[in-house]
C-alpha positions in Angstrom: 27.7 -14.6 -1.6 25.0 -16.4 -3.5 24.8 -16.9 -7.2 23.8 -13.6 -8.9 20.4 -15.0 -9.9 19.5 -16.4 -6.4 16.1 -15.3 -5.1 14.4 -16.1 -1.9 11.4 -18.5 -2.2 7.9 -17.2 -2.6 5.9 -17.4 0.7 2.1 -17.6 0.9 -0.3 -17.0 3.7 -4.1 -17.1 3.8 -4.4 -13.7 2.0 -0.9 -12.7 0.9 1.9 -13.7 -1.4 5.4 -12.6 -0.5 7.8 -12.7 -3.4 11.1 -11.2 -4.4 10.9 -7.7 -6.0 11.3 -7.3 -9.8 11.9 -4.2 -11.9 8.2 -4.2 -12.9 7.4 -3.4 -9.2 9.0 0.0 -9.4 6.1 2.0 -10.7 3.3 0.6 -8.4 5.7 0.6 -5.4 6.6 4.2 -6.1 2.9 5.2 -5.7 3.1 4.0 -2.1 6.7 4.8 -1.3 6.2 8.5 -2.2 3.6 8.9 0.6 5.0 10.8 3.6 2.4 9.1 5.8 3.9 5.7 4.9 7.5 6.9 5.6 6.7 8.8 8.8 8.3 6.1 10.9 10.7 4.5 8.4 14.4 4.9 8.2 14.1 6.0 4.6 12.5 9.2 3.2 9.5 9.1 0.8 10.6 8.5 -2.7 10.7 11.5 -5.1 10.9 9.7 -8.4 10.2 6.3 -10.0 13.9 6.1 -10.6 14.6 6.2 -6.9 12.2 3.3 -6.4 13.8 1.4 -9.3 17.2 1.9 -7.7 15.8 0.4 -4.4 14.6 -2.7 -6.4 17.8 -3.0 -8.5 20.4 -2.1 -6.0 19.2 -2.8 -2.5 16.9 -5.7 -3.1 19.2 -7.5 -5.5 22.2 -7.0 -3.3 20.4 -8.5 -0.4 19.3 -11.5 -2.5 22.9 -12.0 -3.7 24.0 -12.0 0.0 21.5 -14.9 0.5 19.0 -12.8 2.5 15.3 -13.2 2.2 14.9 -9.5 2.4 13.0 -7.5 1.2 9.9 -9.4 0.2 7.2 -7.7 -1.9 3.9 -8.0 -0.1 1.0 -8.7 -2.5 -2.6 -9.2 -1.7 -4.1 -12.2 -3.6 -5.3 -12.4 -6.3 -3.3 -9.2 -7.2 0.3 -9.1 -8.1 1.3 -5.4 -7.3 3.2 -4.8 -4.1 1.4 -3.1 -1.3 4.4 -3.1 1.0 7.6 -4.9 2.0 8.8 -7.2 4.7 12.0 -9.1 5.5 14.7 -9.8 8.0 18.5 -9.5 7.9 21.4 -10.3 10.1 21.8 -7.5 12.7 24.7 -9.3 14.4 25.4 -12.6 12.6 28.2 -13.7 15.0 25.6 -13.4 17.8 22.8 -15.1 15.8 20.6 -12.0 15.9 18.4 -11.1 13.0 16.2 -8.0 12.6 12.6 -7.9 11.2 11.3 -4.9 9.3 8.1 -4.2 7.4 5.9 -1.5 6.0 2.5 -1.5 4.4 0.9 1.1 2.0 -1.6 3.5 3.6 -4.7 2.2 1.7 -4.0 -1.2 3.3 -3.5 -0.2 6.9 -5.6 -1.8 9.6 -6.2 -5.1 7.8 -3.5 -7.2 9.6 -1.3 -7.5 6.6 1.9 -6.5 8.4 1.5 -9.1 11.1 0.5 -11.8 8.5 3.4 -11.1 6.3 5.8 -10.9 9.2 4.6 -14.2 10.6 5.5 -15.9 7.3 8.9 -14.2 7.1 9.6 -15.2 10.7 8.7 -18.8 10.0 11.0 -18.9 7.0 13.9 -17.1 8.8 13.7 -19.2 12.0 13.7 -22.5 9.9 16.2 -21.5 7.3 18.7 -19.2 9.0 18.1 -20.5 12.6 18.9 -17.3 14.5 18.7 -17.4 18.3 17.1 -14.0 18.5 14.9 -11.9 16.2 14.8 -8.2 17.1 12.7 -5.3 15.8 13.2 -1.6 16.3 10.3 0.8 16.4 10.6 4.6 16.4 8.7 5.9 19.5 5.2 6.9 18.6 4.6 4.2 16.0 1.8 2.5 17.9 0.6 0.4 14.9 4.0 -1.2 14.6 4.0 -2.0 18.3 0.6 -3.8 17.9 2.1 -5.8 15.0 4.9 -7.0 17.2 2.6 -7.8 20.1 0.5 -10.0 17.8 3.7 -11.8 16.9 4.6 -12.4 20.6 7.7 -10.1 20.6 8.7 -8.7 24.0 9.4 -5.1 24.7 12.9 -4.7 26.0 13.2 -1.0 26.6 13.7 2.3 24.9 17.0 3.6 23.6 16.8 7.3 24.1 17.9 9.6 21.2 19.7 6.6 19.6 18.7 7.2 16.0 19.6 10.2 13.9 16.9 10.4 11.3 16.1 13.4 9.1 18.3 15.7 11.2 16.5 14.7 14.4 17.4 12.3 17.2 14.6 9.7 17.8 13.9 7.3 20.7 13.8 3.7 19.5 11.8 1.0 21.2 13.5 -2.5 21.2 11.5 -5.7 20.9 12.7 -9.3 20.6 11.5 -12.8 20.0 13.8 -15.7 20.9 13.8 -18.9 18.9 12.4 -20.9 21.8 9.5 -18.4 22.2 8.8 -18.6 18.5 8.8 -22.4 18.5 6.3 -22.5 21.4 4.0 -20.1 19.5 4.3 -22.3 16.4 3.2 -25.3 18.4 0.3 -23.4 19.9 -0.8 -22.3 16.4 -0.5 -25.9 15.3 2.1 -25.2 12.6 
């Protein structure tokens, strides 16, 4: 466990700032998290109240920070400060050095490459700081936009786990993708990072 006040470092990209969530993010985040289009392919349902969003910030985000995880990050589009989504990674199987990447972006900001840009920054931080051997991502079948994000990041499709996720009283097929540390490092060299 990290000290109670530990927060992951702020990350910046060409267009985005990724920072830890604060209580002040609850209201603007709620405006996006209550949209059923945004949550169509997420593991969480759209939020019904600002209180539900505040609980996410206070309970989930702060717990993850205390565990020493850089997850979740608030995605903000500079020069703005309000969150337009979230991105982060967590240990999926720590003994096996496997982390999992997750992200979502608010509907008004779809199609601008923000999910890939934010994810690239989080991947860089995670591979350098936590040094996992493998980063995985799960995509609910039919989420073609998320597949495109992972393809941009050089993730490889590994297969589909049929009816492997019970979500909203329905079994979903889940597509598995992965990026190994060596593959990420080659991509970093290619990009000149």
